[in-house]
N, CA, C and O atoms as CSV, one atom per row, in Angstrom:
chain,resi,resn,atom,element,x,y,z
A,1,UNK,N,N,117.885,68.150,121.900
A,1,UNK,CA,C,117.909,67.470,120.610
A,1,UNK,C,C,118.073,68.649,119.282
A,1,UNK,O,O,117.352,69.644,119.217
A,2,UNK,N,N,118.886,68.406,118.516
A,2,UNK,CA,C,119.020,69.459,117.523
A,2,UNK,C,C,117.768,69.679,116.871
A,2,UNK,O,O,116.859,68.850,116.826
A,3,UNK,N,N,117.748,70.778,116.385
A,3,UNK,CA,C,116.673,71.509,115.335
A,3,UNK,C,C,117.238,71.149,114.050
A,3,UNK,O,O,118.392,71.173,113.621
A,4,UNK,N,N,116.076,70.795,113.525
A,4,UNK,CA,C,116.034,70.498,112.009
A,4,UNK,C,C,116.068,71.881,111.194
A,4,UNK,O,O,115.222,72.775,111.194
A,5,UNK,N,N,117.341,71.803,110.468
A,5,UNK,CA,C,117.471,73.198,109.897
A,5,UNK,C,C,116.196,73.640,108.920
A,5,UNK,O,O,115.897,74.827,108.791
A,6,UNK,N,N,115.632,72.805,108.394
A,6,UNK,CA,C,114.550,73.066,107.393
A,6,UNK,C,C,113.325,73.759,108.349
A,6,UNK,O,O,112.847,74.887,108.227
A,7,UNK,N,N,112.998,72.777,109.277
A,7,UNK,CA,C,112.081,73.475,110.090
A,7,UNK,C,C,112.136,74.538,110.618
A,7,UNK,O,O,111.165,75.282,110.760
A,8,UNK,N,N,113.649,74.848,111.110
A,8,UNK,CA,C,113.879,76.368,111.783
A,8,UNK,C,C,113.576,77.230,110.336
A,8,UNK,O,O,113.044,78.325,110.516
A,9,UNK,N,N,113.870,76.832,108.876
A,9,UNK,CA,C,113.862,77.957,108.055
A,9,UNK,C,C,112.471,78.035,107.526
A,9,UNK,O,O,112.241,78.781,106.574
A,10,UNK,N,N,111.552,77.342,108.056
A,10,UNK,CA,C,110.082,77.525,107.594
A,10,UNK,C,C,109.403,78.335,108.952
A,10,UNK,O,O,108.730,79.342,108.732
A,11,UNK,N,N,109.591,77.889,110.278
A,11,UNK,CA,C,109.116,78.433,111.392
A,11,UNK,C,C,109.631,80.235,111.130
A,11,UNK,O,O,108.959,81.260,111.016
A,12,UNK,N,N,111.154,79.972,111.109
A,12,UNK,CA,C,111.149,81.379,111.172
A,12,UNK,C,C,111.229,82.149,110.105
A,12,UNK,O,O,111.361,83.366,110.241
A,13,UNK,N,N,111.163,81.580,108.912
A,13,UNK,CA,C,110.838,82.513,107.579
A,13,UNK,C,C,109.611,83.194,107.607
A,13,UNK,O,O,109.389,84.279,107.069
A,14,UNK,N,N,108.683,82.389,108.371
A,14,UNK,CA,C,107.181,82.823,108.300
A,14,UNK,C,C,107.370,84.017,109.154
A,14,UNK,O,O,107.355,85.142,108.655
A,15,UNK,N,N,107.501,83.870,110.094
A,15,UNK,CA,C,108.031,85.081,111.384
A,15,UNK,C,C,108.475,86.363,110.814
A,15,UNK,O,O,108.004,87.460,111.113
A,16,UNK,N,N,109.307,86.164,110.068
A,16,UNK,CA,C,109.837,87.543,109.034
A,16,UNK,C,C,108.972,87.802,108.496
A,16,UNK,O,O,108.448,88.885,108.753
A,17,UNK,N,N,108.558,87.181,107.769
A,17,UNK,CA,C,107.512,87.415,106.363
A,17,UNK,C,C,106.318,87.963,106.941
A,17,UNK,O,O,105.671,88.745,106.245
A,18,UNK,N,N,105.900,87.674,108.141
A,18,UNK,CA,C,104.869,88.314,108.793
A,18,UNK,C,C,105.214,90.010,109.356
A,18,UNK,O,O,104.737,91.140,109.252
A,19,UNK,N,N,106.060,89.489,109.828
A,19,UNK,CA,C,106.987,90.982,110.206
A,19,UNK,C,C,107.018,92.110,109.346
A,19,UNK,O,O,106.467,93.206,109.452
A,20,UNK,N,N,107.903,91.554,108.313
A,20,UNK,CA,C,107.587,92.628,107.417
A,20,UNK,C,C,106.573,93.091,106.637
A,20,UNK,O,O,106.497,94.255,106.245
A,21,UNK,N,N,105.634,92.057,106.346
A,21,UNK,CA,C,104.381,92.388,105.553
A,21,UNK,C,C,103.668,93.551,106.762
A,21,UNK,O,O,103.230,94.659,106.452
A,22,UNK,N,N,103.686,93.046,108.005
A,22,UNK,CA,C,103.128,94.272,108.926
A,22,UNK,C,C,103.386,95.628,108.789
A,22,UNK,O,O,102.596,96.553,108.599
A,23,UNK,N,N,105.173,95.629,108.967
A,23,UNK,CA,C,105.666,96.734,108.791
A,23,UNK,C,C,105.441,97.434,107.697
A,23,UNK,O,O,105.165,98.632,107.748
A,24,UNK,N,N,105.552,96.618,106.350
A,24,UNK,CA,C,104.910,97.134,105.241
A,24,UNK,C,C,103.584,98.117,105.319
A,24,UNK,O,O,103.539,99.301,104.985
A,25,UNK,N,N,102.773,97.500,105.724
A,25,UNK,CA,C,101.328,97.782,106.015
A,25,UNK,C,C,101.222,99.082,106.699
A,25,UNK,O,O,100.365,99.878,106.316
A,26,UNK,N,N,101.860,99.318,107.488
A,26,UNK,CA,C,102.007,99.929,108.558
A,26,UNK,C,C,102.526,101.682,108.249
A,26,UNK,O,O,101.945,102.723,108.556
A,27,UNK,N,N,104.150,101.412,107.357
A,27,UNK,CA,C,104.862,102.067,107.018
A,27,UNK,C,C,104.846,102.673,105.614
A,27,UNK,O,O,105.049,103.844,105.294
A,28,UNK,N,N,104.538,101.535,104.790
A,28,UNK,CA,C,104.616,101.853,103.337
A,28,UNK,C,C,103.436,102.113,102.489
A,28,UNK,O,O,103.485,102.460,101.309
A,29,UNK,N,N,102.028,101.854,103.417
A,29,UNK,CA,C,100.811,102.057,102.606
A,29,UNK,C,C,100.623,103.238,101.767
A,29,UNK,O,O,100.214,102.976,100.637
A,30,UNK,N,N,100.773,104.195,101.972
A,30,UNK,CA,C,100.863,105.349,101.199
A,30,UNK,C,C,101.634,105.718,100.196
A,30,UNK,O,O,101.673,106.889,99.820
A,31,UNK,N,N,102.414,104.655,99.589
A,31,UNK,CA,C,103.293,104.441,98.641
A,31,UNK,C,C,102.630,103.753,97.482
A,31,UNK,O,O,101.570,103.218,97.809
A,32,UNK,N,N,102.979,103.611,96.143
A,32,UNK,CA,C,102.514,102.741,95.129
A,32,UNK,C,C,102.747,101.474,95.445
A,32,UNK,O,O,103.554,101.206,96.335
A,33,UNK,N,N,102.174,100.650,94.863
A,33,UNK,CA,C,102.528,99.018,94.743
A,33,UNK,C,C,103.729,98.922,94.574
A,33,UNK,O,O,104.353,98.083,95.224
A,34,UNK,N,N,104.360,99.732,93.679
A,34,UNK,CA,C,105.639,99.366,93.041
A,34,UNK,C,C,106.543,99.925,93.888
A,34,UNK,O,O,107.658,99.442,93.692
A,35,UNK,N,N,106.524,100.656,94.657
A,35,UNK,CA,C,107.543,101.527,95.848
A,35,UNK,C,C,107.283,100.582,96.863
A,35,UNK,O,O,108.291,100.250,97.487
A,36,UNK,N,N,106.187,100.033,97.221
A,36,UNK,CA,C,105.862,99.199,98.326
A,36,UNK,C,C,106.737,97.953,98.263
A,36,UNK,O,O,107.466,97.595,99.188
A,37,UNK,N,N,106.593,97.261,96.985
A,37,UNK,CA,C,107.265,96.116,96.629
A,37,UNK,C,C,108.923,96.259,96.637
A,37,UNK,O,O,109.690,95.410,97.091
A,38,UNK,N,N,109.330,97.620,95.985
A,38,UNK,CA,C,110.776,97.762,96.514
A,38,UNK,C,C,111.356,97.847,97.620
A,38,UNK,O,O,112.490,97.424,97.843
A,39,UNK,N,N,110.489,98.507,98.563
A,39,UNK,CA,C,110.709,98.747,100.052
A,39,UNK,C,C,110.952,97.457,100.700
A,39,UNK,O,O,111.962,97.271,101.380
A,40,UNK,N,N,109.841,96.345,100.465
A,40,UNK,CA,C,110.253,95.208,101.226
A,40,UNK,C,C,110.800,94.321,100.505
A,40,UNK,O,O,110.810,93.204,101.022
A,41,UNK,N,N,111.405,94.437,99.186
A,41,UNK,CA,C,112.610,93.590,98.666
A,41,UNK,C,C,113.341,94.043,99.230
A,41,UNK,O,O,113.885,93.231,99.977
A,42,UNK,N,N,113.911,95.532,99.345
A,42,UNK,CA,C,115.200,95.965,99.748
A,42,UNK,C,C,115.318,95.235,101.321
A,42,UNK,O,O,116.279,94.553,101.678
A,43,UNK,N,N,114.406,95.470,101.957
A,43,UNK,CA,C,114.619,95.001,103.668
A,43,UNK,C,C,114.728,93.756,103.581
A,43,UNK,O,O,115.508,93.316,104.424
A,44,UNK,N,N,114.096,92.675,102.650
A,44,UNK,CA,C,114.522,91.565,102.669
A,44,UNK,C,C,116.047,91.088,102.160
A,44,UNK,O,O,116.796,90.226,102.620
A,45,UNK,N,N,116.197,91.977,101.053
A,45,UNK,CA,C,118.030,91.449,100.415
A,45,UNK,C,C,118.710,92.202,101.617
A,45,UNK,O,O,119.912,91.970,101.494
A,46,UNK,N,N,118.540,92.868,102.544
A,46,UNK,CA,C,119.151,93.318,103.306
A,46,UNK,C,C,119.694,92.333,104.535
A,46,UNK,O,O,120.816,92.009,104.925
A,47,UNK,N,N,118.471,92.050,104.909
A,47,UNK,CA,C,118.598,90.983,105.685
A,47,UNK,C,C,119.481,89.469,104.885
A,47,UNK,O,O,120.082,88.740,105.674
A,48,UNK,N,N,119.495,89.271,104.094
A,48,UNK,CA,C,119.978,88.181,103.048
A,48,UNK,C,C,121.545,88.725,103.357
A,48,UNK,O,O,122.226,88.327,104.302
A,49,UNK,N,N,121.857,89.453,102.624
A,49,UNK,CA,C,122.871,90.093,102.787
A,49,UNK,C,C,123.526,90.131,104.181
A,49,UNK,O,O,124.665,89.676,104.072
A,50,UNK,N,N,123.330,90.395,105.095
A,50,UNK,CA,C,123.693,90.291,106.239
A,50,UNK,C,C,124.079,89.070,106.760
A,50,UNK,O,O,125.019,88.949,107.546
A,51,UNK,N,N,123.220,87.928,106.255
A,51,UNK,CA,C,123.347,86.561,106.672
A,51,UNK,C,C,124.373,86.133,106.044
A,51,UNK,O,O,124.976,85.220,106.607
A,52,UNK,N,N,124.826,86.542,104.923
A,52,UNK,CA,C,126.162,86.414,103.897
A,52,UNK,C,C,127.038,86.842,104.290
A,52,UNK,O,O,128.018,86.110,104.152
A,53,UNK,N,N,127.214,87.730,104.753
A,53,UNK,CA,C,128.146,88.501,105.223
A,53,UNK,C,C,129.483,87.770,105.897
A,53,UNK,O,O,130.658,87.904,105.555
A,54,UNK,N,N,128.958,87.003,106.901
A,54,UNK,CA,C,129.992,85.919,107.462
A,54,UNK,C,C,131.024,85.296,106.626
A,54,UNK,O,O,132.192,85.685,106.633
A,55,UNK,N,N,130.573,84.291,105.877
A,55,UNK,CA,C,131.102,83.464,104.794
A,55,UNK,C,C,131.963,84.250,103.987
A,55,UNK,O,O,133.089,83.806,103.761
A,56,UNK,N,N,131.558,85.548,103.429
A,56,UNK,CA,C,132.520,86.627,102.434
A,56,UNK,C,C,133.562,86.967,103.538
A,56,UNK,O,O,134.704,86.698,103.166
A,57,UNK,N,N,133.487,87.468,104.755
A,57,UNK,CA,C,134.347,87.906,105.344
A,57,UNK,C,C,135.353,86.488,105.858
A,57,UNK,O,O,136.485,86.643,106.317
A,58,UNK,N,N,134.913,85.572,105.739
A,58,UNK,CA,C,135.791,84.187,105.993
A,58,UNK,C,C,136.614,83.724,104.748
A,58,UNK,O,O,137.391,82.770,104.786
A,59,UNK,N,N,136.340,84.584,103.495
A,59,UNK,CA,C,137.021,84.362,102.224
A,59,UNK,C,C,135.951,83.662,101.020
A,59,UNK,O,O,136.226,83.769,99.825
A,60,UNK,N,N,135.031,83.128,101.374
A,60,UNK,CA,C,134.024,82.923,100.383
A,60,UNK,C,C,134.162,83.973,99.107
A,60,UNK,O,O,134.271,85.196,99.198
A,61,UNK,N,N,134.137,83.343,98.145
A,61,UNK,CA,C,133.844,84.522,96.764
A,61,UNK,C,C,132.215,84.784,96.824
A,61,UNK,O,O,131.348,83.914,96.747
A,62,UNK,N,N,131.994,86.403,97.005
A,62,UNK,CA,C,130.831,86.936,96.978
A,62,UNK,C,C,129.891,86.214,96.008
A,62,UNK,O,O,128.850,85.746,96.469
A,63,UNK,N,N,130.224,86.055,94.434
A,63,UNK,CA,C,129.629,85.614,93.545
A,63,UNK,C,C,128.981,84.384,93.861
A,63,UNK,O,O,127.785,84.177,93.652
A,64,UNK,N,N,130.227,83.108,94.652
A,64,UNK,CA,C,129.686,81.934,94.620
A,64,UNK,C,C,128.818,82.180,95.878
A,64,UNK,O,O,128.046,81.224,95.961
A,65,UNK,N,N,128.643,82.926,96.745
A,65,UNK,CA,C,127.607,82.982,98.014
A,65,UNK,C,C,126.397,83.374,97.627
A,65,UNK,O,O,125.321,82.946,98.047
A,66,UNK,N,N,126.635,84.434,96.583
A,66,UNK,CA,C,125.092,84.925,95.946
A,66,UNK,C,C,124.679,84.020,95.107
A,66,UNK,O,O,123.452,84.069,95.024
A,67,UNK,N,N,125.295,82.946,94.226
A,67,UNK,CA,C,124.994,82.179,93.356
A,67,UNK,C,C,123.994,80.948,94.243
A,67,UNK,O,O,122.910,80.615,93.765
A,68,UNK,N,N,124.458,80.396,95.445
A,68,UNK,CA,C,124.265,79.648,96.186
A,68,UNK,C,C,122.648,79.895,96.711
A,68,UNK,O,O,121.751,79.052,96.701
A,69,UNK,N,N,122.551,81.580,97.258
A,69,UNK,CA,C,121.336,82.014,97.564
A,69,UNK,C,C,120.501,82.123,96.411
A,69,UNK,O,O,119.293,82.294,96.580
A,70,UNK,N,N,120.967,82.049,95.291
A,70,UNK,CA,C,120.095,82.495,94.255
A,70,UNK,C,C,119.424,81.141,93.833
A,70,UNK,O,O,118.195,81.132,93.757
A,71,UNK,N,N,120.135,79.980,93.548
A,71,UNK,CA,C,119.849,78.775,93.437
A,71,UNK,C,C,118.808,78.428,94.812
A,71,UNK,O,O,117.818,77.834,94.385
A,72,UNK,N,N,118.757,78.566,95.897
A,72,UNK,CA,C,118.079,78.573,96.685
A,72,UNK,C,C,116.619,79.195,96.957
A,72,UNK,O,O,115.647,78.660,97.490
A,73,UNK,N,N,116.748,80.362,96.479
A,73,UNK,CA,C,115.385,81.440,95.607
A,73,UNK,C,C,114.534,80.581,94.725
A,73,UNK,O,O,113.423,80.092,94.932
A,74,UNK,N,N,115.400,80.515,93.598
A,74,UNK,CA,C,114.774,79.899,92.832
A,74,UNK,C,C,113.847,78.438,93.131
A,74,UNK,O,O,112.681,78.253,92.781
A,75,UNK,N,N,114.637,77.588,93.799
A,75,UNK,CA,C,114.203,76.446,94.242
A,75,UNK,C,C,112.719,76.601,95.173
A,75,UNK,O,O,111.854,75.733,95.287
A,76,UNK,N,N,112.722,77.766,95.692
A,76,UNK,CA,C,111.558,78.064,96.767
A,76,UNK,C,C,110.605,78.418,95.675
A,76,UNK,O,O,109.469,77.948,95.606
A,77,UNK,N,N,111.009,79.093,94.998
A,77,UNK,CA,C,109.844,79.950,93.859
A,77,UNK,C,C,108.970,79.119,92.754
A,77,UNK,O,O,107.853,79.405,92.325
A,78,UNK,N,N,109.787,78.029,92.426
A,78,UNK,CA,C,109.294,77.048,91.576
A,78,UNK,C,C,108.084,76.039,92.482
A,78,UNK,O,O,107.130,75.465,91.958
A,79,UNK,N,N,108.355,76.028,93.594
A,79,UNK,CA,C,107.447,75.576,94.383
A,79,UNK,C,C,106.207,76.087,94.345
A,79,UNK,O,O,105.308,75.376,94.794
A,80,UNK,N,N,105.874,77.400,93.816
A,80,UNK,CA,C,104.545,77.643,93.981
A,80,UNK,C,C,103.767,77.687,92.995
A,80,UNK,O,O,104.188,77.663,91.838
A,81,UNK,N,N,102.540,77.757,93.300
A,81,UNK,CA,C,101.362,77.575,92.278
A,81,UNK,C,C,101.141,78.741,91.523
A,81,UNK,O,O,101.609,79.744,92.062
A,82,UNK,N,N,100.637,78.909,90.557
A,82,UNK,CA,C,100.684,79.886,89.386
A,82,UNK,C,C,99.488,80.681,90.553
A,82,UNK,O,O,99.126,80.034,91.535
A,83,UNK,N,N,99.003,81.975,90.337
A,83,UNK,CA,C,98.072,82.648,90.919
A,83,UNK,C,C,96.879,82.613,89.824
A,83,UNK,O,O,97.043,83.256,88.787
A,84,UNK,N,N,95.635,81.850,90.032
A,84,UNK,CA,C,94.340,82.337,88.897
A,84,UNK,C,C,93.517,82.762,89.781
A,84,UNK,O,O,93.438,82.542,90.990
A,85,UNK,N,N,92.632,83.678,88.753
A,85,UNK,CA,C,91.565,84.375,89.413
A,85,UNK,C,C,90.281,83.787,88.973
A,85,UNK,O,O,89.218,84.228,89.410
């Protein structure tokens, strides 16, 4: 039975986020909040860049591939609820 791509994305995305959060707590805890964010974001973007590498190597324009990824990221962020205290 084929795997649903969105179910896969949700399940594996949660796993990757958990691992990244754990690693950041272990290795970046002594850094400022901004430095922690920068390190975690850098690791995340490197992962995304590695995934986007294949279509670019097959000839897709990097700007096009990045724009598709940016639209998907924006869609995910628009689904978030504002943080209230």
